[in-house]
C-alpha positions in Angstrom: 0.0 0.0 0.0 2.8 2.4 0.8 4.2 1.8 -2.7 1.0 2.9 -4.3 0.8 6.1 -2.2 4.4 7.0 -3.1 4.0 6.1 -6.8 0.8 8.2 -7.1 2.5 11.1 -5.3 5.4 11.0 -7.7 3.0 10.9 -10.7 1.0 13.9 -9.4 4.1 16.1 -8.9 5.5 17.6 -12.1 9.1 17.1 -12.9 11.6 19.8 -12.8 12.0 19.6 -16.6 8.3 20.1 -17.1 8.2 23.1 -14.8 11.1 24.8 -16.6 9.5 24.2 -20.0 6.2 25.8 -18.8 8.0 29.0 -17.7 8.2 31.7 -20.3 11.7 32.4 -21.6 11.1 36.1 -22.0 9.0 38.9 -20.5 6.9 40.9 -23.0 5.1 44.1 -22.5 1.4 43.3 -22.8 -1.3 46.0 -22.7 -4.4 44.6 -21.0 -6.6 47.6 -21.3 -7.9 49.2 -24.5 -8.6 52.5 -22.6 -4.9 53.3 -22.9 -5.3 53.8 -26.6 -6.9 57.1 -26.1 -4.9 58.4 -23.2 -6.2 61.5 -21.5 -9.0 62.1 -24.0 -11.2 65.2 -23.4 -14.9 64.9 -23.0 -15.5 66.7 -26.3 -13.1 64.3 -28.1 -14.8 61.4 -26.5 -18.2 62.7 -27.5 -17.1 63.4 -31.1 -15.5 59.9 -31.4 -18.7 58.1 -30.3 -21.0 60.3 -32.3 -19.0 59.4 -35.4 -18.9 55.8 -34.4 -22.7 55.6 -34.0 -23.3 57.5 -37.2 -21.3 54.9 -39.1 -22.7 51.8 -37.3 -24.4 49.5 -39.9 -25.5 46.5 -37.9 -26.8 45.6 -34.4 -23.6 44.1 -33.3 -21.7 47.4 -34.0 -24.3 49.4 -32.1 -24.3 47.2 -29.1 -20.5 47.0 -29.0 -20.3 50.8 -29.2 -22.8 51.2 -26.4 -21.0 48.7 -24.3 -17.7 50.5 -24.8 -19.2 53.9 -24.4 -21.0 53.1 -21.1 -17.9 51.3 -19.7 -16.1 54.7 -19.3 -16.3 56.5 -16.0 -18.5 59.3 -17.3 -22.0 59.9 -18.5 -22.2 60.3 -22.4 -23.4 63.6 -23.7 -26.8 64.0 -25.1 -25.3 64.2 -28.6 -23.8 60.7 -28.1 -27.1 59.4 -26.8 -29.0 60.9 -29.8 -26.5 59.3 -32.2 -26.9 56.0 -30.4 -30.7 56.2 -30.5 -30.7 57.0 -34.2 -28.3 54.1 -34.9 -30.5 51.7 -32.9 -33.5 52.7 -34.9 -31.5 52.6 -38.2 -30.7 48.9 -37.5 -34.4 48.4 -36.6 -33.8 47.4 -32.9 -36.4 49.1 -30.7 -35.3 47.2 -27.6 -31.8 48.5 -27.7 -33.1 52.0 -28.1 -35.2 51.6 -25.0 -32.2 50.1 -23.2 -30.1 53.1 -24.0 -32.2 55.1 -21.6 -31.8 52.5 -18.9 -28.0 52.8 -19.3 -28.3 56.6 -18.9 -30.4 56.1 -15.8 -27.8 53.9 -14.3 -24.9 56.2 -15.1 -26.4 59.5 -13.8 -26.1 60.4 -10.1 -29.7 61.3 -9.4 -33.2 61.5 -10.9 -33.0 65.1 -11.8 -30.0 64.4 -14.1 -32.0 61.6 -15.7 -35.0 63.8 -16.2 -32.8 66.5 -17.8 -31.6 63.9 -20.3 -35.2 62.9 -21.0 -36.3 66.5 -21.4 -33.4 67.3 -23.8 -33.9 64.2 -25.9 -37.7 64.4 -25.9 -37.9 65.7 -29.6 -35.7 62.8 -30.7 -37.7 60.3 -28.7 -40.9 61.6 -30.3 -39.4 61.7 -33.8 -38.1 58.1 -33.5 -41.1 56.8 -31.5 -39.1 55.6 -28.6 -40.6 55.2 -25.1 -38.7 54.7 -21.9 -39.1 51.7 -19.7 -41.1 53.8 -17.3 -43.6 54.7 -20.1 -43.9 51.1 -21.2 -44.4 49.6 -17.8 -46.6 51.9 -15.8 -47.9 49.4 -13.3 
């Protein structure tokens, strides 16, 4: 029985040669974050970049990827960015994403007054595109 324990312990332990082979031979500089690509970007440059992105988005995947990247930053997108995103969502014929954009804004702002200010500023666009908010859809 002792022989079986010793032999299984020896099999479970990797040999020195295997451990050396698994270690990398060199150290490489690897960038793990894509946020470094834009450095210290101003809010205006950020807004212009995402407005241009959403104006050029041609399919749902692009729109949702842009929204995911845009809302991942530690700021609330400007109303111009939100308008471009809404128009892109309607252009690719995805009403649900258009409604969800307002949910994203609601999560990003600090209080209800800021969210209401976004709703008031974007009201003409919402009416033009026929987009309701989640609160309008589910008034129970």
